[in-house]
Residue frames relative to the residue before (quaternion, step in Angstrom):
aa qw qx qy qz dx dy dz
M 1.0000 0.0000 0.0000 0.0000 0.00 0.00 0.00
M 0.4014 -0.6908 0.5393 0.2662 3.56 -0.95 0.93
I 0.1157 -0.7731 0.6210 0.0572 3.61 -0.95 0.84
R 0.3288 -0.7473 0.5401 0.2044 3.57 -0.86 1.01
H 0.3470 -0.7437 0.5402 0.1863 3.63 -0.96 0.86
I 0.4056 -0.6701 0.5639 0.2616 3.52 -1.13 0.84
T 0.0985 -0.8039 0.5848 0.0465 3.64 -0.90 0.84
V 0.7290 -0.3996 0.3453 0.4355 3.46 -1.54 0.12
A 0.6051 0.5820 -0.3788 0.3895 3.60 0.94 -0.73
I 0.6453 0.5120 -0.3226 0.4663 3.52 1.02 -0.92
L 0.6167 0.5419 -0.3394 0.4591 3.59 0.87 -0.79
L 0.6723 0.5046 -0.2789 0.4644 3.57 0.80 -1.08
A 0.6905 0.4504 -0.3018 0.4787 3.59 0.82 -0.93
N 0.6147 0.5465 -0.3431 0.4536 3.60 1.05 -0.80
L 0.7033 0.4655 -0.2765 0.4607 3.69 0.77 -0.97
I 0.7845 0.4297 -0.1738 0.4119 3.61 0.69 -1.05
T 0.7766 0.3736 -0.1836 0.4728 3.55 0.93 -0.91
S 0.8766 0.1594 -0.0521 0.4511 3.46 -0.17 -1.41
C 0.7060 0.4483 -0.2416 0.4922 3.54 1.32 -0.45
A 0.7875 0.3805 -0.2154 0.4344 3.63 0.24 -1.30
L 0.8209 0.2010 -0.0967 0.5258 3.57 0.85 -0.90
R 0.1162 0.8376 -0.5140 0.1442 3.49 0.98 0.95
N 0.6048 -0.5582 0.4377 0.3620 3.48 -1.37 0.33
V 0.4320 -0.7469 0.4502 0.2300 3.58 -0.58 1.11
D 0.6038 0.5716 -0.3569 0.4259 3.63 1.05 -0.61
R 0.6434 0.5288 -0.3403 0.4367 3.65 1.10 -0.15
L 0.5523 0.6217 -0.3843 0.4009 3.59 1.36 -0.19
P 0.4994 -0.6311 0.4826 0.3454 3.56 -1.03 0.68
V 0.5651 -0.6472 0.3847 0.3372 3.54 -0.87 0.92
G 0.6752 0.5279 -0.3025 0.4171 3.58 0.90 -0.85
K 0.7176 0.4038 -0.2537 0.5076 3.66 1.23 -0.13
L 0.4859 0.7291 -0.3997 0.2694 3.50 1.18 -0.05
N 0.8287 0.1290 0.0335 0.5436 3.54 0.94 -0.92
S 0.0243 0.8647 -0.4984 0.0575 3.49 0.78 1.11
A 0.7134 0.4310 -0.2242 0.5050 3.51 1.33 -0.60
S 0.5420 0.6692 -0.3795 0.3382 3.51 1.27 -0.08
A 0.4441 -0.6843 0.5025 0.2864 3.61 -1.07 0.53
C 0.4874 0.6709 -0.4287 0.3586 3.56 1.26 -0.12
S 0.5130 -0.6365 0.4763 0.3237 3.54 -1.17 0.55
A 0.6308 -0.5254 0.3738 0.4317 3.61 -1.19 0.35
A 0.6177 0.5470 -0.3607 0.4349 3.63 1.04 -0.64
T 0.6588 0.5011 -0.3161 0.4637 3.54 1.07 -0.79
E 0.6045 0.5451 -0.3294 0.4784 3.60 1.14 -0.72
Q 0.6793 0.4951 -0.3130 0.4422 3.51 0.87 -0.82
R 0.6280 0.5190 -0.3130 0.4881 3.57 1.10 -0.71
L 0.6732 0.4933 -0.3118 0.4542 3.63 0.94 -0.81
H 0.6533 0.5183 -0.2988 0.4641 3.49 1.02 -0.78
L 0.6334 0.5183 -0.3150 0.4806 3.51 1.06 -0.64
Q 0.6527 0.5170 -0.3125 0.4572 3.52 0.99 -0.88
Y 0.6268 0.5476 -0.3090 0.4601 3.59 1.16 -0.82
N 0.6921 0.4892 -0.2738 0.4546 3.54 0.95 -0.90
Q 0.6514 0.4668 -0.3067 0.5136 3.52 1.34 -0.43
K 0.4756 -0.7095 0.4008 0.3314 3.61 1.30 0.21
N 0.4594 0.6271 -0.4742 0.4132 3.50 1.24 0.68
I 0.0301 -0.8506 0.5246 -0.0202 3.58 -0.23 1.20
D 0.3273 0.7726 -0.4988 0.2172 3.60 1.21 0.26
W 0.6490 0.5309 -0.2955 0.4579 3.54 1.18 -0.57
L 0.5772 0.6859 -0.3703 0.2433 3.56 1.10 -0.77
Y 0.7075 0.4552 -0.2783 0.4634 3.59 0.68 -1.09
P 0.6669 0.4936 -0.3278 0.4518 3.68 0.71 -0.84
A 0.6705 0.5000 -0.3014 0.4579 3.51 0.94 -0.92
A 0.6371 0.5445 -0.2948 0.4590 3.58 1.05 -0.76
V 0.6592 0.4974 -0.2967 0.4796 3.48 1.07 -0.84
Q 0.6875 0.4598 -0.2833 0.4854 3.55 1.10 -0.73
G 0.6701 -0.5791 0.2989 0.3555 3.60 1.17 0.20
N 0.4312 0.7001 -0.4690 0.3224 3.49 1.23 0.35
V 0.4064 -0.7620 0.4389 0.2481 3.51 -0.39 1.27
F 0.6152 0.5289 -0.3703 0.4524 3.66 0.85 -0.80
A 0.6776 0.4763 -0.3170 0.4621 3.63 0.77 -0.92
Q 0.6427 0.5218 -0.3398 0.4463 3.63 0.91 -0.75
Y 0.6498 0.5257 -0.2710 0.4775 3.50 1.04 -0.88
T 0.6576 0.5048 -0.2839 0.4817 3.58 0.96 -1.03
L 0.6945 0.4817 -0.3047 0.4391 3.55 0.84 -0.95
G 0.6245 0.5395 -0.3319 0.4569 3.56 1.12 -0.68
I 0.6659 0.4959 -0.3064 0.4656 3.55 0.96 -0.87
K 0.6374 0.5243 -0.3412 0.4499 3.56 0.94 -0.84
H 0.6661 0.4903 -0.3079 0.4702 3.61 0.90 -0.90
A 0.6584 0.5307 -0.3030 0.4394 3.55 1.05 -0.68
N 0.7374 0.4089 -0.2230 0.4892 3.53 1.02 -0.89
G 0.2170 -0.8253 0.4998 0.1483 3.56 1.13 -0.59
K 0.4777 0.6891 -0.4347 0.3287 3.65 1.20 0.53
D 0.6282 0.5088 -0.3379 0.4820 3.54 1.26 -0.04
E 0.4539 -0.7227 0.4577 0.2495 3.58 -0.69 1.02
T 0.6660 0.5126 -0.2944 0.4550 3.49 1.22 -0.43
V 0.7509 0.2545 -0.1687 0.5856 3.54 1.32 -0.17
I 0.3814 -0.7594 0.4862 0.2036 3.51 -0.64 1.18
Q 0.5390 -0.5839 0.4841 0.3665 3.59 -1.21 0.50
D 0.1929 0.7739 -0.5763 0.1783 3.70 -0.58 0.98
D 0.3328 -0.7812 0.5017 0.1653 3.59 -0.23 1.28
K 0.6853 0.4884 -0.3256 0.4311 3.52 0.88 -0.91
A 0.6352 0.5192 -0.3279 0.4684 3.57 1.02 -0.83
A 0.6257 0.5500 -0.3344 0.4407 3.58 1.04 -0.76
A 0.6684 0.5024 -0.2801 0.4716 3.48 0.96 -0.94
E 0.6341 0.5483 -0.3291 0.4346 3.61 0.97 -0.76
W 0.6982 0.4582 -0.2583 0.4857 3.54 0.97 -1.02
L 0.6366 0.5362 -0.3086 0.4604 3.60 0.98 -0.85
V 0.6212 0.5341 -0.3377 0.4635 3.64 0.96 -0.76
K 0.6592 0.5189 -0.3323 0.4310 3.51 0.95 -0.93
A 0.6955 0.4773 -0.2640 0.4677 3.52 0.93 -0.97
A 0.6535 0.5384 -0.3081 0.4339 3.52 0.99 -0.88
K 0.6429 0.5441 -0.2889 0.4552 3.59 1.05 -0.88
R 0.6820 0.4325 -0.2574 0.5306 3.59 1.30 -0.58
G 0.6516 -0.5929 0.3005 0.3656 3.61 1.18 0.39
H 0.4354 0.6906 -0.4914 0.3033 3.63 1.12 0.33
A 0.4285 -0.7702 0.4109 0.2329 3.59 -0.27 1.28
H 0.6959 0.4791 -0.2836 0.4536 3.54 0.88 -0.96
A 0.6331 0.5093 -0.3351 0.4769 3.54 1.20 -0.58
Q 0.5827 0.5610 -0.3500 0.4724 3.54 1.14 -0.64
H 0.6822 0.4904 -0.2884 0.4592 3.55 0.84 -0.93
A 0.6703 0.4763 -0.3026 0.4819 3.53 0.95 -0.91
L 0.6247 0.5311 -0.3566 0.4478 3.68 0.99 -0.60
A 0.6074 0.5704 -0.3186 0.4520 3.50 1.18 -0.72
G 0.6195 0.5245 -0.3286 0.4829 3.53 1.18 -0.80
L 0.6796 0.4775 -0.3246 0.4525 3.61 0.87 -0.74
Y 0.6254 0.4798 -0.3600 0.4991 3.65 1.04 -0.57
F 0.6146 0.5647 -0.3662 0.4113 3.65 0.95 -0.66
T 0.7801 0.3094 -0.1653 0.5181 3.64 1.01 -0.88
G 0.4773 -0.6870 0.4599 0.2979 3.55 1.15 -0.20
K 0.4246 0.6847 -0.4687 0.3622 3.54 1.22 0.59
G 0.8542 0.1149 -0.0812 0.5006 3.57 -0.67 1.06
V 0.7495 0.1383 -0.0988 0.6398 3.53 1.38 -0.31
P 0.6145 -0.5116 0.4297 0.4195 3.53 -1.24 0.32
Q 0.4910 -0.6471 0.4780 0.3342 3.59 -0.97 0.86
D 0.1245 0.7625 -0.6135 0.1635 3.61 -0.83 1.09
L 0.3015 -0.7825 0.5276 0.1358 3.50 -0.27 1.38
R 0.6233 0.5681 -0.3369 0.4186 3.53 1.05 -0.68
M 0.6508 0.4962 -0.2792 0.5024 3.50 1.09 -0.89
A 0.6357 0.5153 -0.3402 0.4632 3.55 0.97 -0.77
F 0.6495 0.5108 -0.3041 0.4740 3.57 0.97 -0.71
L 0.6586 0.5231 -0.3065 0.4457 3.52 1.02 -0.89
W 0.7068 0.4431 -0.2805 0.4748 3.62 0.92 -0.91
T 0.5280 0.5809 -0.3885 0.4826 3.61 1.21 -0.60
G 0.6816 0.5056 -0.2851 0.4457 3.66 0.73 -1.08
K 0.6562 0.5033 -0.3203 0.4620 3.59 0.89 -0.93
A 0.6749 0.4861 -0.3001 0.4671 3.65 0.90 -0.80
A 0.6145 0.5480 -0.3199 0.4688 3.57 1.05 -0.84
E 0.6801 0.5171 -0.2882 0.4325 3.58 0.91 -0.82
K 0.6799 0.4265 -0.2626 0.5357 3.50 1.36 -0.44
D 0.5699 -0.6586 0.3342 0.3601 3.60 1.26 0.71
C 0.3017 0.7113 -0.5557 0.3069 3.60 1.02 0.81
V 0.3450 -0.7901 0.4545 0.2240 3.62 -0.12 1.23
L 0.6400 0.5406 -0.3362 0.4303 3.57 1.05 -0.69
A 0.6187 0.5322 -0.2895 0.5002 3.55 1.18 -0.83
Q 0.6409 0.5354 -0.3176 0.4492 3.56 0.94 -0.98
Y 0.6507 0.4828 -0.3132 0.4954 3.59 0.97 -0.81
S 0.6500 0.4829 -0.3431 0.4760 3.68 0.76 -0.88
L 0.6813 0.4923 -0.3241 0.4341 3.66 0.72 -0.82
A 0.6023 0.5432 -0.3453 0.4722 3.62 1.13 -0.70
V 0.6542 0.4913 -0.3065 0.4866 3.60 0.94 -0.94
A 0.6186 0.5314 -0.3606 0.4527 3.66 0.92 -0.80
Y 0.6940 0.4568 -0.2951 0.4718 3.64 0.82 -0.86
Y 0.6199 0.5565 -0.3498 0.4285 3.60 1.07 -0.80
I 0.7650 0.3702 -0.1846 0.4937 3.60 0.85 -1.04
G 0.4211 -0.7148 0.4549 0.3237 3.59 1.21 -0.38
W 0.3830 0.6927 -0.5058 0.3430 3.54 0.99 0.94
G 0.7853 0.2694 -0.2274 0.5089 3.59 -0.85 1.04
E 0.7644 0.0378 0.0314 0.6428 3.49 1.06 -0.94
Q 0.6489 -0.4639 0.3892 0.4606 3.55 -1.31 -0.14
Q 0.5850 -0.5673 0.4294 0.3894 3.56 -1.19 0.59
D 0.0212 0.7995 -0.5922 0.0987 3.49 -0.90 1.07
M 0.2610 -0.8231 0.4874 0.1298 3.64 0.00 1.32
S 0.6231 0.5447 -0.3570 0.4332 3.56 1.07 -0.62
L 0.6730 0.4655 -0.2811 0.5013 3.56 1.01 -0.89
A 0.5926 0.5579 -0.3736 0.4449 3.58 1.00 -0.77
R 0.6769 0.4745 -0.2815 0.4873 3.67 0.86 -0.97
F 0.5976 0.5514 -0.3723 0.4475 3.57 0.92 -0.74
W 0.7564 0.3866 -0.2461 0.4667 3.66 0.56 -1.04
Y 0.5745 0.5615 -0.3871 0.4526 3.62 1.11 -0.51
L 0.6642 0.5121 -0.2938 0.4585 3.50 0.96 -0.93
K 0.6128 0.5552 -0.3383 0.4491 3.53 1.05 -0.77
A 0.6920 0.4323 -0.2616 0.5156 3.57 0.87 -0.99
A 0.6349 0.5388 -0.3528 0.4267 3.68 0.87 -0.73
K 0.6980 0.4662 -0.2962 0.4558 3.50 0.83 -0.89
Q 0.6460 0.4439 -0.3440 0.5170 3.70 1.24 -0.10
G 0.6473 -0.5916 0.2839 0.3878 3.56 1.27 0.43
H 0.4033 0.7115 -0.4899 0.3019 3.63 1.18 0.22
S 0.4129 -0.7619 0.4510 0.2137 3.71 -0.42 1.19
N 0.6525 0.5263 -0.3098 0.4485 3.52 1.02 -0.80
A 0.6479 0.5048 -0.2913 0.4904 3.47 1.12 -0.91
Q 0.6125 0.5572 -0.3420 0.4443 3.57 1.03 -0.73
F 0.6502 0.5126 -0.2919 0.4787 3.47 1.01 -1.05
A 0.6715 0.4933 -0.3198 0.4510 3.67 0.86 -0.89
V 0.6103 0.5488 -0.3597 0.4438 3.60 0.98 -0.79
G 0.6402 0.5610 -0.2720 0.4488 3.49 1.06 -1.01
Q 0.6582 0.5108 -0.2853 0.4738 3.50 1.01 -0.87
M 0.6787 0.4873 -0.3013 0.4595 3.50 0.92 -0.95
C 0.6265 0.5230 -0.3313 0.4735 3.61 1.05 -0.70
Y 0.6791 0.4907 -0.3065 0.4518 3.55 0.93 -0.80
K 0.7374 0.4039 -0.2242 0.4927 3.59 0.92 -0.86
G 0.4501 -0.6910 0.4717 0.3121 3.55 1.13 -0.34
E 0.3930 0.7147 -0.4865 0.3131 3.64 0.99 0.62
G 0.8398 -0.0124 -0.0703 0.5381 3.52 -0.47 1.32
V 0.7495 0.1788 -0.1575 0.6176 3.61 1.30 0.32
V 0.6145 -0.5238 0.4464 0.3858 3.48 -1.40 0.40
P 0.5211 -0.6425 0.4488 0.3380 3.68 -0.83 0.82
D 0.0750 0.7833 -0.6096 0.0960 3.49 -0.91 1.02
H 0.2461 -0.8100 0.5099 0.1529 3.58 -0.10 1.22
E 0.6327 0.5263 -0.3528 0.4453 3.65 0.95 -0.66
V 0.6470 0.4533 -0.3226 0.5214 3.69 0.92 -0.69
A 0.6074 0.5489 -0.3692 0.4400 3.64 0.87 -0.68
M 0.7006 0.4908 -0.2722 0.4406 3.57 0.83 -1.03
S 0.6155 0.5419 -0.3500 0.4527 3.54 1.15 -0.74
W 0.6822 0.4526 -0.3187 0.4777 3.58 0.99 -0.71
F 0.5961 0.5404 -0.3727 0.4623 3.67 1.07 -0.59
Y 0.6170 0.5443 -0.3441 0.4524 3.59 1.09 -0.74
K 0.6347 0.5311 -0.3281 0.4555 3.58 0.88 -0.95
A 0.7090 0.4328 -0.2687 0.4877 3.63 0.76 -0.95
A 0.6204 0.5487 -0.3572 0.4319 3.68 0.98 -0.76
K 0.6292 0.5418 -0.3351 0.4452 3.60 0.99 -0.91
Q 0.7016 0.4451 -0.2721 0.4854 3.61 1.08 -0.60
G 0.6269 -0.6024 0.3112 0.3838 3.54 1.28 0.21
H 0.3716 0.7221 -0.4872 0.3211 3.59 1.28 0.35
S 0.3406 -0.7882 0.4708 0.2026 3.58 -0.34 1.23
G 0.6211 0.5255 -0.3567 0.4592 3.64 0.94 -0.59
A 0.6387 0.4924 -0.3327 0.4888 3.59 0.90 -0.81
Q 0.6281 0.5485 -0.3384 0.4360 3.62 0.88 -0.96
H 0.6644 0.5153 -0.2871 0.4590 3.57 0.94 -1.01
L 0.7061 0.4519 -0.2656 0.4761 3.69 0.74 -0.97
L 0.5843 0.5613 -0.3486 0.4711 3.54 1.15 -0.67
S 0.6746 0.5120 -0.2983 0.4402 3.53 0.90 -1.02
L 0.6431 0.4983 -0.3347 0.4754 3.59 1.01 -0.82
G 0.5987 0.5480 -0.3643 0.4566 3.69 1.05 -0.61
Y 0.6658 0.4874 -0.2866 0.4868 3.59 0.90 -0.80
M 0.6491 0.5390 -0.3077 0.4397 3.52 0.96 -0.90
R 0.7764 0.3418 -0.1504 0.5078 3.59 1.01 -0.88
G 0.3974 -0.7061 0.4876 0.3253 3.57 1.22 -0.24
Q 0.4245 0.7039 -0.4472 0.3526 3.59 1.04 0.80
G 0.8348 0.0757 -0.0815 0.5393 3.56 -0.31 1.27
V 0.7516 0.1401 -0.0889 0.6384 3.52 1.41 -0.38
P 0.6262 -0.5371 0.3938 0.4054 3.55 -1.16 0.33
K 0.5061 -0.6582 0.4344 0.3492 3.67 -0.79 0.82
N 0.1445 0.7744 -0.5973 0.1507 3.56 -0.76 1.03
E 0.2811 -0.8181 0.4814 0.1414 3.57 -0.11 1.31
R 0.6206 0.5329 -0.3361 0.4668 3.59 1.12 -0.77
T 0.6731 0.4630 -0.3222 0.4783 3.65 0.80 -0.81
A 0.5949 0.5705 -0.3538 0.4421 3.61 1.07 -0.82
V 0.7028 0.4616 -0.2753 0.4661 3.63 0.78 -0.94
K 0.5994 0.5674 -0.3516 0.4418 3.53 1.07 -0.63
W 0.7206 0.4421 -0.2430 0.4757 3.52 0.88 -0.97
L 0.6135 0.5460 -0.3277 0.4670 3.51 1.23 -0.71
H 0.6085 0.5327 -0.3387 0.4808 3.66 1.04 -0.70
K 0.6516 0.5292 -0.3301 0.4318 3.58 0.86 -1.00
A 0.6952 0.4669 -0.2882 0.4645 3.56 0.85 -0.91
A 0.6613 0.4979 -0.3244 0.4578 3.63 0.97 -0.80
E 0.6619 0.5006 -0.3281 0.4513 3.57 0.99 -0.67
Q 0.6603 0.4669 -0.3192 0.4941 3.56 1.28 -0.11
N 0.5578 -0.6491 0.3636 0.3680 3.52 1.32 0.40
D 0.3151 0.7071 -0.5425 0.3262 3.56 1.05 0.80
G 0.3546 -0.8011 0.4277 0.2227 3.58 -0.19 1.27
Y 0.6852 0.4942 -0.3038 0.4404 3.53 1.00 -0.73
A 0.6111 0.5312 -0.3297 0.4854 3.51 1.22 -0.55
Q 0.6095 0.5462 -0.3100 0.4839 3.53 1.21 -0.78
Y 0.6396 0.5317 -0.3050 0.4639 3.54 0.95 -0.93
D 0.6909 0.4897 -0.2739 0.4559 3.64 0.86 -1.00
L 0.6594 0.4852 -0.3008 0.4892 3.54 1.02 -0.89
G 0.6411 0.5164 -0.3470 0.4493 3.67 1.05 -0.58
L 0.6266 0.5108 -0.3325 0.4856 3.58 1.13 -0.73
M 0.6350 0.5086 -0.3687 0.4497 3.65 0.91 -0.69
Y 0.6505 0.5016 -0.3270 0.4673 3.61 0.94 -0.74
F 0.6558 0.5307 -0.3071 0.4404 3.54 0.96 -0.90
N 0.7786 0.3538 -0.1893 0.4825 3.56 0.96 -0.86
G 0.3791 -0.7326 0.4677 0.3176 3.56 1.37 -0.20
Q 0.2388 0.8240 -0.4592 0.2303 3.47 1.13 0.97
G 0.8258 0.1998 -0.1463 0.5067 3.56 -1.14 0.71
I 0.7867 -0.2605 0.2086 0.5194 3.56 -0.98 -0.92
L 0.6050 0.5726 -0.3776 0.4043 3.68 1.12 -0.18
A 0.4308 -0.6620 0.5696 0.2271 3.44 -1.03 1.10
Q 0.5726 -0.5775 0.4448 0.3751 3.59 -1.20 0.57
D 0.0993 0.7724 -0.6139 0.1294 3.55 -0.79 0.97
K 0.2083 -0.8286 0.5065 0.1158 3.64 0.03 1.21
Q 0.5922 0.5461 -0.3734 0.4601 3.60 1.15 -0.60
Q 0.6544 0.4634 -0.3175 0.5062 3.65 0.88 -0.80
A 0.6186 0.5820 -0.3447 0.3997 3.59 0.91 -0.74
L 0.6766 0.4987 -0.2551 0.4779 3.47 1.00 -1.10
F 0.6041 0.5879 -0.3306 0.4244 3.47 1.04 -0.93
W 0.7400 0.4254 -0.2317 0.4667 3.53 0.73 -1.12
I 0.6581 0.5192 -0.3190 0.4422 3.59 0.95 -0.80
R 0.6262 0.5241 -0.3235 0.4781 3.55 1.10 -0.82
K 0.6447 0.5116 -0.3301 0.4622 3.58 0.98 -0.74
A 0.6433 0.5352 -0.3277 0.4387 3.51 1.05 -0.83
A 0.6395 0.5134 -0.3205 0.4740 3.51 1.07 -0.84
A 0.6318 0.5333 -0.3206 0.4621 3.60 1.00 -0.80
N 0.6928 0.4169 -0.2528 0.5313 3.57 1.29 -0.48
Y 0.5952 -0.6401 0.3404 0.3465 3.57 1.12 0.65
C 0.3344 0.6831 -0.5553 0.3364 3.61 0.99 0.77
T 0.3250 -0.7674 0.5218 0.1820 3.59 -0.41 1.15
L 0.5924 0.5591 -0.3758 0.4419 3.62 1.05 -0.59
A 0.6500 0.5311 -0.2878 0.4610 3.54 1.03 -0.83
E 0.6358 0.5288 -0.2978 0.4768 3.51 1.03 -0.94
Q 0.6783 0.4744 -0.3050 0.4711 3.59 0.88 -0.92
W 0.6371 0.5209 -0.3455 0.4511 3.65 0.99 -0.86
L 0.6680 0.5043 -0.3095 0.4514 3.64 0.82 -0.89
Q 0.6167 0.5329 -0.3445 0.4659 3.61 1.06 -0.66
K 0.6677 0.4958 -0.2884 0.4745 3.55 0.87 -0.93
F 0.6368 0.5291 -0.3083 0.4685 3.60 1.04 -1.01
Q 0.6876 0.4762 -0.3049 0.4554 3.63 0.84 -0.78
D 0.6252 0.5490 -0.3298 0.4460 3.58 1.13 -0.72
L 0.6928 0.4684 -0.2831 0.4695 3.57 1.13 -0.55
Q 0.5607 0.6183 -0.3965 0.3823 3.57 1.18 -0.20
């Protein structure tokens, strides 16, 4: 079974885009300001004002020590997507530091992202690791996943598969699909744990249900081979199609080969085979590129 490796690029994307500098209006109100002295009613009002794009309250509230306001102002300065707040990495860092020091988990994770890239603060991977750990300890699922990746690749500290699995599991149990996929991979390969294909497939299934194309692909291979799950070619093809339709290059390549060979429940169809293998090559699947070259040489 082909296993995809987690790379530094995933960690970087995780810290800087969808995780560290995420949109604050998607956070549940009850978790926005755990370190703030403001009442829940005040938090509800501030959150409502933010969603209404009324930021008149933001700077005064941040100056007065409201953690949610400090975090929000930091994110706004970092993203620069709001016409009322200019993009300013240094200002972003200053406000995020204030919120992070008062225990705001998402601010801590966002600050880690700034230290990782050196935006607004001197680049410092050790500080990035430190703040990621603080946020992870506060059950920030995004930070838990980032910390797991850090231990997996040996960034910030020495590589530690046991700690990587520990933090992946923390995030996976909170429903993080990438973490669920990673736990599945580690169980399959026996990294930090005794190999267990059945447990691996159960985690791939959890991630696959959430639309994770890599998990859908590996789950399909499990069903095709009867590895960790009962052999079922119809179910295998169902999951393989789901992954291929999400532009997973390796799934597209495997689906193309099945059509080319008339494998399983699929009748041989070379037109469909070429369609999917060409899509796989367009999605940078080197196996597909090599296959197409050989196919053309034979024509």
